[in-house]
KOLGU-4560 file (N, C-alpha, C; in nm, 3 decimals, padded with zeros to 5 digits):
<recs>
<n_xx: 07.205 n_yy: 08.368 n_zz: 04.937 ca_xx: 07.198 ca_yy: 08.511 ca_zz: 04.912 c_xx: 07.321 c_yy: 08.584 c_zz: 04.965 mol: A seq: 1 type: LEU>
<n_xx: 07.412 n_yy: 08.508 n_zz: 05.024 ca_xx: 07.537 ca_yy: 08.568 ca_zz: 05.071 c_xx: 07.632 c_yy: 08.596 c_zz: 04.956 mol: A seq: 2 type: LYS>
<n_xx: 07.612 n_yy: 08.528 n_zz: 04.844 ca_xx: 07.692 ca_yy: 08.549 ca_zz: 04.724 c_xx: 07.660 c_yy: 08.688 c_zz: 04.668 mol: A seq: 3 type: ASN>
<n_xx: 07.762 n_yy: 08.764 n_zz: 04.634 ca_xx: 07.744 ca_yy: 08.900 ca_zz: 04.584 c_xx: 07.654 c_yy: 08.906 c_zz: 04.461 mol: A seq: 4 type: ALA>
<n_xx: 07.652 n_yy: 08.801 n_zz: 04.381 ca_xx: 07.569 ca_yy: 08.799 ca_zz: 04.260 c_xx: 07.420 c_yy: 08.800 c_zz: 04.292 mol: A seq: 5 type: SER>
<n_xx: 07.384 n_yy: 08.754 n_zz: 04.412 ca_xx: 07.243 ca_yy: 08.741 ca_zz: 04.448 c_xx: 07.203 c_yy: 08.824 c_zz: 04.569 mol: A seq: 6 type: TYR>
<n_xx: 07.298 n_yy: 08.892 n_zz: 04.632 ca_xx: 07.270 ca_yy: 08.963 ca_zz: 04.757 c_xx: 07.166 c_yy: 09.074 c_zz: 04.742 mol: A seq: 7 type: SER>
<n_xx: 07.149 n_yy: 09.128 n_zz: 04.621 ca_xx: 07.048 ca_yy: 09.233 ca_zz: 04.607 c_xx: 06.907 c_yy: 09.180 c_zz: 04.627 mol: A seq: 8 type: LYS>
<n_xx: 06.891 n_yy: 09.047 n_zz: 04.622 ca_xx: 06.759 ca_yy: 08.988 ca_zz: 04.648 c_xx: 06.715 c_yy: 09.006 c_zz: 04.793 mol: A seq: 9 type: LEU>
<n_xx: 06.806 n_yy: 09.047 n_zz: 04.879 ca_xx: 06.770 ca_yy: 09.075 ca_zz: 05.017 c_xx: 06.689 c_yy: 09.205 c_zz: 05.027 mol: A seq: 10 type: LEU>
<n_xx: 06.688 n_yy: 09.285 n_zz: 04.921 ca_xx: 06.616 ca_yy: 09.412 ca_zz: 04.918 c_xx: 06.484 c_yy: 09.397 c_zz: 04.843 mol: A seq: 11 type: THR>
<n_xx: 06.375 n_yy: 09.437 n_zz: 04.907 ca_xx: 06.242 ca_yy: 09.431 ca_zz: 04.843 c_xx: 06.243 c_yy: 09.508 c_zz: 04.712 mol: A seq: 12 type: ALA>
<n_xx: 06.186 n_yy: 09.446 n_zz: 04.609 ca_xx: 06.174 ca_yy: 09.510 ca_zz: 04.478 c_xx: 06.287 c_yy: 09.480 c_zz: 04.382 mol: A seq: 13 type: GLY>
<n_xx: 06.391 n_yy: 09.413 n_zz: 04.430 ca_xx: 06.505 ca_yy: 09.380 ca_zz: 04.344 c_xx: 06.485 c_yy: 09.243 c_zz: 04.280 mol: A seq: 14 type: GLU>
<n_xx: 06.553 n_yy: 09.222 n_zz: 04.166 ca_xx: 06.545 ca_yy: 09.093 ca_zz: 04.098 c_xx: 06.678 c_yy: 09.061 c_zz: 04.030 mol: A seq: 15 type: PHE>
<n_xx: 06.697 n_yy: 08.933 n_zz: 04.000 ca_xx: 06.813 ca_yy: 08.886 ca_zz: 03.924 c_xx: 06.765 c_yy: 08.782 c_zz: 03.824 mol: A seq: 16 type: VAL>
<n_xx: 06.843 n_yy: 08.767 n_zz: 03.719 ca_xx: 06.820 ca_yy: 08.661 ca_zz: 03.622 c_xx: 06.924 c_yy: 08.554 c_zz: 03.649 mol: A seq: 17 type: ILE>
<n_xx: 06.876 n_yy: 08.431 n_zz: 03.668 ca_xx: 06.964 ca_yy: 08.316 ca_zz: 03.691 c_xx: 06.929 c_yy: 08.214 c_zz: 03.585 mol: A seq: 18 type: ILE>
<n_xx: 07.015 n_yy: 08.199 n_zz: 03.486 ca_xx: 06.985 ca_yy: 08.109 ca_zz: 03.375 c_xx: 06.860 c_yy: 08.154 c_zz: 03.303 mol: A seq: 19 type: GLY>
<n_xx: 06.759 n_yy: 08.069 n_zz: 03.297 ca_xx: 06.633 ca_yy: 08.100 ca_zz: 03.230 c_xx: 06.525 c_yy: 08.147 c_zz: 03.326 mol: A seq: 20 type: ASP>
<n_xx: 06.566 n_yy: 08.181 n_zz: 03.449 ca_xx: 06.470 ca_yy: 08.214 ca_zz: 03.553 c_xx: 06.490 c_yy: 08.356 c_zz: 03.606 mol: A seq: 21 type: THR>
<n_xx: 06.380 n_yy: 08.427 n_zz: 03.625 ca_xx: 06.381 ca_yy: 08.557 ca_zz: 03.690 c_xx: 06.341 c_yy: 08.533 c_zz: 03.834 mol: A seq: 22 type: LEU>
<n_xx: 06.424 n_yy: 08.578 n_zz: 03.927 ca_xx: 06.397 ca_yy: 08.564 ca_zz: 04.070 c_xx: 06.384 c_yy: 08.704 c_zz: 04.127 mol: A seq: 23 type: VAL>
<n_xx: 06.276 n_yy: 08.728 n_zz: 04.201 ca_xx: 06.252 ca_yy: 08.862 ca_zz: 04.255 c_xx: 06.210 c_yy: 08.856 c_zz: 04.401 mol: A seq: 24 type: ALA>
<n_xx: 06.245 n_yy: 08.963 n_zz: 04.470 ca_xx: 06.197 ca_yy: 08.984 ca_zz: 04.606 c_xx: 06.076 c_yy: 09.075 c_zz: 04.593 mol: A seq: 25 type: ASN>
<n_xx: 05.959 n_yy: 09.015 n_zz: 04.593 ca_xx: 05.833 ca_yy: 09.089 ca_zz: 04.576 c_xx: 05.781 c_yy: 09.129 c_zz: 04.713 mol: A seq: 26 type: ALA>
<n_xx: 05.840 n_yy: 09.235 n_zz: 04.767 ca_xx: 05.803 ca_yy: 09.287 ca_zz: 04.899 c_xx: 05.811 c_yy: 09.182 c_zz: 05.008 mol: A seq: 27 type: ASN>
<n_xx: 05.921 n_yy: 09.107 n_zz: 05.010 ca_xx: 05.945 ca_yy: 09.007 ca_zz: 05.113 c_xx: 05.905 c_yy: 08.867 c_zz: 05.075 mol: A seq: 28 type: GLY>
<n_xx: 05.833 n_yy: 08.851 n_zz: 04.965 ca_xx: 05.798 ca_yy: 08.719 ca_zz: 04.914 c_xx: 05.884 c_yy: 08.692 c_zz: 04.791 mol: A seq: 29 type: ASN>
<n_xx: 05.954 n_yy: 08.581 n_zz: 04.792 ca_xx: 06.039 ca_yy: 08.547 ca_zz: 04.680 c_xx: 05.959 c_yy: 08.475 c_zz: 04.573 mol: A seq: 30 type: TYR>
<n_xx: 05.977 n_yy: 08.518 n_zz: 04.449 ca_xx: 05.911 ca_yy: 08.452 ca_zz: 04.336 c_xx: 06.017 c_yy: 08.410 c_zz: 04.236 mol: A seq: 31 type: ILE>
<n_xx: 05.988 n_yy: 08.306 n_zz: 04.162 ca_xx: 06.075 ca_yy: 08.259 ca_zz: 04.055 c_xx: 05.987 c_yy: 08.218 c_zz: 03.939 mol: A seq: 32 type: ALA>
<n_xx: 06.012 n_yy: 08.278 n_zz: 03.823 ca_xx: 05.932 ca_yy: 08.252 ca_zz: 03.703 c_xx: 06.025 c_yy: 08.244 c_zz: 03.582 mol: A seq: 33 type: VAL>
<n_xx: 05.972 n_yy: 08.190 n_zz: 03.474 ca_xx: 06.046 ca_yy: 08.192 ca_zz: 03.348 c_xx: 06.078 c_yy: 08.336 c_zz: 03.315 mol: A seq: 34 type: SER>
<n_xx: 06.200 n_yy: 08.362 n_zz: 03.269 ca_xx: 06.243 ca_yy: 08.499 ca_zz: 03.241 c_xx: 06.188 c_yy: 08.556 c_zz: 03.111 mol: A seq: 35 type: LYS>
<n_xx: 06.129 n_yy: 08.473 n_zz: 03.026 ca_xx: 06.089 ca_yy: 08.520 ca_zz: 02.894 c_xx: 05.939 c_yy: 08.537 c_zz: 02.879 mol: A seq: 36 type: THR>
<n_xx: 05.902 n_yy: 08.644 n_zz: 02.815 ca_xx: 05.761 ca_yy: 08.672 ca_zz: 02.784 c_xx: 05.707 c_yy: 08.562 c_zz: 02.695 mol: A seq: 37 type: CYS>
<n_xx: 05.587 n_yy: 08.519 n_zz: 02.721 ca_xx: 05.526 ca_yy: 08.411 ca_zz: 02.643 c_xx: 05.476 c_yy: 08.461 c_zz: 02.508 mol: A seq: 38 type: THR>
<n_xx: 05.483 n_yy: 08.590 n_zz: 02.482 ca_xx: 05.442 ca_yy: 08.644 ca_zz: 02.353 c_xx: 05.550 c_yy: 08.625 c_zz: 02.248 mol: A seq: 39 type: HIS>
<n_xx: 05.669 n_yy: 08.683 n_zz: 02.270 ca_xx: 05.777 ca_yy: 08.671 ca_zz: 02.171 c_xx: 05.913 c_yy: 08.643 c_zz: 02.231 mol: A seq: 40 type: GLU>
<n_xx: 05.918 n_yy: 08.604 n_zz: 02.359 ca_xx: 06.042 ca_yy: 08.560 ca_zz: 02.419 c_xx: 06.135 c_yy: 08.668 c_zz: 02.471 mol: A seq: 41 type: GLY>
<n_xx: 06.088 n_yy: 08.790 n_zz: 02.484 ca_xx: 06.170 ca_yy: 08.898 ca_zz: 02.539 c_xx: 06.193 c_yy: 08.876 c_zz: 02.688 mol: A seq: 42 type: THR>
<n_xx: 06.312 n_yy: 08.911 n_zz: 02.736 ca_xx: 06.343 ca_yy: 08.899 ca_zz: 02.878 c_xx: 06.262 c_yy: 09.001 c_zz: 02.958 mol: A seq: 43 type: THR>
<n_xx: 06.198 n_yy: 08.953 n_zz: 03.063 ca_xx: 06.112 ca_yy: 09.036 ca_zz: 03.147 c_xx: 06.191 c_yy: 09.111 c_zz: 03.253 mol: A seq: 44 type: LEU>
<n_xx: 06.126 n_yy: 09.209 n_zz: 03.314 ca_xx: 06.180 ca_yy: 09.278 ca_zz: 03.430 c_xx: 06.074 c_yy: 09.276 c_zz: 03.540 mol: A seq: 45 type: THR>
<n_xx: 06.120 n_yy: 09.287 n_zz: 03.664 ca_xx: 06.028 ca_yy: 09.300 ca_zz: 03.776 c_xx: 06.014 c_yy: 09.448 c_zz: 03.807 mol: A seq: 46 type: PHE>
<n_xx: 05.890 n_yy: 09.498 n_zz: 03.810 ca_xx: 05.867 ca_yy: 09.639 ca_zz: 03.840 c_xx: 05.832 c_yy: 09.654 c_zz: 03.988 mol: A seq: 47 type: ARG>
<n_xx: 05.923 n_yy: 09.717 n_zz: 04.061 ca_xx: 05.909 ca_yy: 09.732 ca_zz: 04.205 c_xx: 05.781 c_yy: 09.808 c_zz: 04.241 mol: A seq: 48 type: LYS>
<n_xx: 05.757 n_yy: 09.921 n_zz: 04.177 ca_xx: 05.643 ca_yy: 10.005 ca_zz: 04.212 c_xx: 05.510 c_yy: 09.935 c_zz: 04.188 mol: A seq: 49 type: THR>
<n_xx: 05.498 n_yy: 09.867 n_zz: 04.074 ca_xx: 05.374 ca_yy: 09.797 ca_zz: 04.040 c_xx: 05.368 c_yy: 09.658 c_zz: 04.101 mol: A seq: 50 type: GLN>
<n_xx: 05.483 n_yy: 09.602 n_zz: 04.138 ca_xx: 05.486 ca_yy: 09.467 ca_zz: 04.195 c_xx: 05.449 c_yy: 09.361 c_zz: 04.094 mol: A seq: 51 type: GLY>
<n_xx: 05.490 n_yy: 09.382 n_zz: 03.967 ca_xx: 05.457 ca_yy: 09.285 ca_zz: 03.864 c_xx: 05.576 c_yy: 09.262 c_zz: 03.771 mol: A seq: 52 type: ASP>
<n_xx: 05.555 n_yy: 09.177 n_zz: 03.673 ca_xx: 05.657 ca_yy: 09.147 ca_zz: 03.573 c_xx: 05.614 c_yy: 09.215 c_zz: 03.443 mol: A seq: 53 type: LEU>
<n_xx: 05.712 n_yy: 09.273 n_zz: 03.373 ca_xx: 05.680 ca_yy: 09.356 ca_zz: 03.257 c_xx: 05.771 c_yy: 09.322 c_zz: 03.140 mol: A seq: 54 type: PHE>
<n_xx: 05.711 n_yy: 09.321 n_zz: 03.021 ca_xx: 05.786 ca_yy: 09.301 ca_zz: 02.897 c_xx: 05.802 c_yy: 09.436 c_zz: 02.828 mol: A seq: 55 type: CYS>
<n_xx: 05.925 n_yy: 09.479 n_zz: 02.812 ca_xx: 05.953 ca_yy: 09.608 ca_zz: 02.749 c_xx: 05.927 c_yy: 09.609 c_zz: 02.598 mol: A seq: 56 type: ASN>
<n_xx: 05.913 n_yy: 09.491 n_zz: 02.538 ca_xx: 05.896 ca_yy: 09.482 ca_zz: 02.394 c_xx: 05.756 c_yy: 09.523 c_zz: 02.349 mol: A seq: 57 type: ASN>
<n_xx: 05.653 n_yy: 09.460 n_zz: 02.405 ca_xx: 05.515 ca_yy: 09.489 ca_zz: 02.364 c_xx: 05.423 c_yy: 09.519 c_zz: 02.482 mol: A seq: 58 type: HIS>
<n_xx: 05.481 n_yy: 09.545 n_zz: 02.598 ca_xx: 05.409 ca_yy: 09.589 ca_zz: 02.719 c_xx: 05.318 c_yy: 09.485 c_zz: 02.783 mol: A seq: 59 type: SER>
<n_xx: 05.348 n_yy: 09.357 n_zz: 02.765 ca_xx: 05.272 ca_yy: 09.256 ca_zz: 02.837 c_xx: 05.306 c_yy: 09.267 c_zz: 02.986 mol: A seq: 60 type: SER>
<n_xx: 05.206 n_yy: 09.238 n_zz: 03.068 ca_xx: 05.224 ca_yy: 09.244 ca_zz: 03.214 c_xx: 05.179 c_yy: 09.111 c_zz: 03.274 mol: A seq: 61 type: GLU>
<n_xx: 05.253 n_yy: 09.066 n_zz: 03.375 ca_xx: 05.224 ca_yy: 08.940 ca_zz: 03.442 c_xx: 05.221 c_yy: 08.962 c_zz: 03.592 mol: A seq: 62 type: PHE>
<n_xx: 05.132 n_yy: 08.891 n_zz: 03.661 ca_xx: 05.127 ca_yy: 08.893 ca_zz: 03.806 c_xx: 05.242 c_yy: 08.812 c_zz: 03.862 mol: A seq: 63 type: GLY>
<n_xx: 05.267 n_yy: 08.825 n_zz: 03.991 ca_xx: 05.375 ca_yy: 08.749 ca_zz: 04.054 c_xx: 05.348 c_yy: 08.599 c_zz: 04.056 mol: A seq: 64 type: THR>
<n_xx: 05.225 n_yy: 08.560 n_zz: 04.027 ca_xx: 05.190 ca_yy: 08.418 ca_zz: 04.016 c_xx: 05.207 c_yy: 08.368 c_zz: 03.873 mol: A seq: 65 type: ASP>
<n_xx: 05.258 n_yy: 08.455 n_zz: 03.783 ca_xx: 05.281 ca_yy: 08.418 ca_zz: 03.644 c_xx: 05.163 c_yy: 08.443 c_zz: 03.552 mol: A seq: 66 type: GLY>
<n_xx: 05.048 n_yy: 08.481 n_zz: 03.608 ca_xx: 04.929 ca_yy: 08.501 ca_zz: 03.526 c_xx: 04.940 c_yy: 08.626 c_zz: 03.439 mol: A seq: 67 type: SER>
<n_xx: 04.879 n_yy: 08.621 n_zz: 03.322 ca_xx: 04.878 ca_yy: 08.736 ca_zz: 03.231 c_xx: 04.783 c_yy: 08.841 c_zz: 03.286 mol: A seq: 68 type: VAL>
<n_xx: 04.833 n_yy: 08.963 n_zz: 03.302 ca_xx: 04.751 ca_yy: 09.075 ca_zz: 03.349 c_xx: 04.715 c_yy: 09.168 c_zz: 03.234 mol: A seq: 69 type: GLN>
<n_xx: 04.801 n_yy: 09.175 n_zz: 03.133 ca_xx: 04.776 ca_yy: 09.256 ca_zz: 03.013 c_xx: 04.855 c_yy: 09.197 c_zz: 02.898 mol: A seq: 70 type: ALA>
<n_xx: 04.791 n_yy: 09.190 n_zz: 02.780 ca_xx: 04.853 ca_yy: 09.133 ca_zz: 02.661 c_xx: 04.940 c_yy: 09.232 c_zz: 02.588 mol: A seq: 71 type: GLY>
<n_xx: 04.998 n_yy: 09.182 n_zz: 02.480 ca_xx: 04.948 ca_yy: 09.077 ca_zz: 02.392 c_xx: 04.978 c_yy: 08.933 c_zz: 02.435 mol: A seq: 72 type: PRO>
<n_xx: 05.061 n_yy: 08.910 n_zz: 02.535 ca_xx: 05.084 ca_yy: 08.773 ca_zz: 02.581 c_xx: 04.951 c_yy: 08.711 c_zz: 02.622 mol: A seq: 73 type: ALA>
<n_xx: 04.934 n_yy: 08.583 n_zz: 02.590 ca_xx: 04.808 ca_yy: 08.517 ca_zz: 02.626 c_xx: 04.830 c_yy: 08.393 c_zz: 02.713 mol: A seq: 74 type: SER>
<n_xx: 04.956 n_yy: 08.355 n_zz: 02.732 ca_xx: 04.988 ca_yy: 08.238 ca_zz: 02.814 c_xx: 05.063 c_yy: 08.280 c_zz: 02.939 mol: A seq: 75 type: SER>
<n_xx: 05.033 n_yy: 08.212 n_zz: 03.049 ca_xx: 05.099 ca_yy: 08.241 ca_zz: 03.176 c_xx: 05.246 c_yy: 08.199 c_zz: 03.172 mol: A seq: 76 type: ALA>
<n_xx: 05.323 n_yy: 08.256 n_zz: 03.262 ca_xx: 05.464 ca_yy: 08.220 ca_zz: 03.277 c_xx: 05.476 c_yy: 08.092 c_zz: 03.358 mol: A seq: 77 type: LEU>
<n_xx: 05.579 n_yy: 08.015 n_zz: 03.333 ca_xx: 05.610 ca_yy: 07.899 ca_zz: 03.416 c_xx: 05.661 c_yy: 07.952 c_zz: 03.549 mol: A seq: 78 type: LYS>
<n_xx: 05.611 n_yy: 07.897 n_zz: 03.658 ca_xx: 05.654 ca_yy: 07.940 ca_zz: 03.791 c_xx: 05.727 c_yy: 07.826 c_zz: 03.862 mol: A seq: 79 type: THR>
<n_xx: 05.808 n_yy: 07.863 n_zz: 03.960 ca_xx: 05.885 ca_yy: 07.766 ca_zz: 04.038 c_xx: 05.864 c_yy: 07.794 c_zz: 04.185 mol: A seq: 80 type: PHE>
<n_xx: 05.862 n_yy: 07.690 n_zz: 04.264 ca_xx: 05.848 ca_yy: 07.704 ca_zz: 04.409 c_xx: 05.977 c_yy: 07.763 c_zz: 04.467 mol: A seq: 81 type: LYS>
<n_xx: 05.961 n_yy: 07.854 n_zz: 04.563 ca_xx: 06.076 ca_yy: 07.911 ca_zz: 04.631 c_xx: 06.065 c_yy: 07.884 c_zz: 04.781 mol: A seq: 82 type: THR>
<n_xx: 06.179 n_yy: 07.858 n_zz: 04.844 ca_xx: 06.185 ca_yy: 07.837 ca_zz: 04.988 c_xx: 06.302 c_yy: 07.918 c_zz: 05.042 mol: A seq: 83 type: THR>
<n_xx: 06.271 n_yy: 08.013 n_zz: 05.130 ca_xx: 06.374 ca_yy: 08.100 ca_zz: 05.187 c_xx: 06.402 c_yy: 08.059 c_zz: 05.330 mol: A seq: 84 type: PHE>
<n_xx: 06.530 n_yy: 08.042 n_zz: 05.362 ca_xx: 06.574 ca_yy: 08.013 ca_zz: 05.498 c_xx: 06.647 c_yy: 08.137 c_zz: 05.549 mol: A seq: 85 type: ASP>
<n_xx: 06.579 n_yy: 08.216 n_zz: 05.631 ca_xx: 06.635 ca_yy: 08.342 ca_zz: 05.680 c_xx: 06.758 c_yy: 08.321 c_zz: 05.767 mol: A seq: 86 type: ALA>
<n_xx: 06.760 n_yy: 08.213 n_zz: 05.844 ca_xx: 06.874 ca_yy: 08.186 ca_zz: 05.932 c_xx: 07.001 c_yy: 08.164 c_zz: 05.851 mol: A seq: 87 type: THR>
<n_xx: 06.990 n_yy: 08.083 n_zz: 05.746 ca_xx: 07.107 ca_yy: 08.053 ca_zz: 05.662 c_xx: 07.123 c_yy: 08.152 c_zz: 05.548 mol: A seq: 88 type: ALA>
<n_xx: 07.023 n_yy: 08.238 n_zz: 05.529 ca_xx: 07.020 ca_yy: 08.332 ca_zz: 05.417 c_xx: 07.035 c_yy: 08.261 c_zz: 05.284 mol: A seq: 89 type: SER>
<n_xx: 06.954 n_yy: 08.154 n_zz: 05.267 ca_xx: 06.955 ca_yy: 08.078 ca_zz: 05.144 c_xx: 06.816 c_yy: 08.075 c_zz: 05.082 mol: A seq: 90 type: THR>
<n_xx: 06.812 n_yy: 08.071 n_zz: 04.951 ca_xx: 06.687 ca_yy: 08.063 ca_zz: 04.876 c_xx: 06.697 c_yy: 07.943 c_zz: 04.784 mol: A seq: 91 type: LEU>
<n_xx: 06.602 n_yy: 07.851 n_zz: 04.799 ca_xx: 06.598 ca_yy: 07.733 ca_zz: 04.712 c_xx: 06.487 c_yy: 07.752 c_zz: 04.610 mol: A seq: 92 type: LYS>
<n_xx: 06.517 n_yy: 07.717 n_zz: 04.487 ca_xx: 06.421 ca_yy: 07.727 ca_zz: 04.378 c_xx: 06.405 c_yy: 07.590 c_zz: 04.317 mol: A seq: 93 type: ILE>
<n_xx: 06.279 n_yy: 07.549 n_zz: 04.297 ca_xx: 06.261 ca_yy: 07.420 ca_zz: 04.234 c_xx: 06.132 c_yy: 07.355 c_zz: 04.255 mol: A seq: 94 type: GLY>
</recs>
């Protein structure tokens, strides 16, 4: 997270897209999920205020665990394990 491309992840509510993965700081808990909505493949965003993932195309909503909270999406997002090392300021995804 020392890299300028990812340093905003140190702030709660911020997110970045890395390849096909959306990584977010969900109020101090790091999450990593597939970046695309399971409905039609639109790139998702992390909504800081709601603490969820949102598709701007058809308003599907997903929990931070990848579960569908509101459709039209009907399939959960693929999730990835995250491990944060505060001492080294590194985040491992995988």
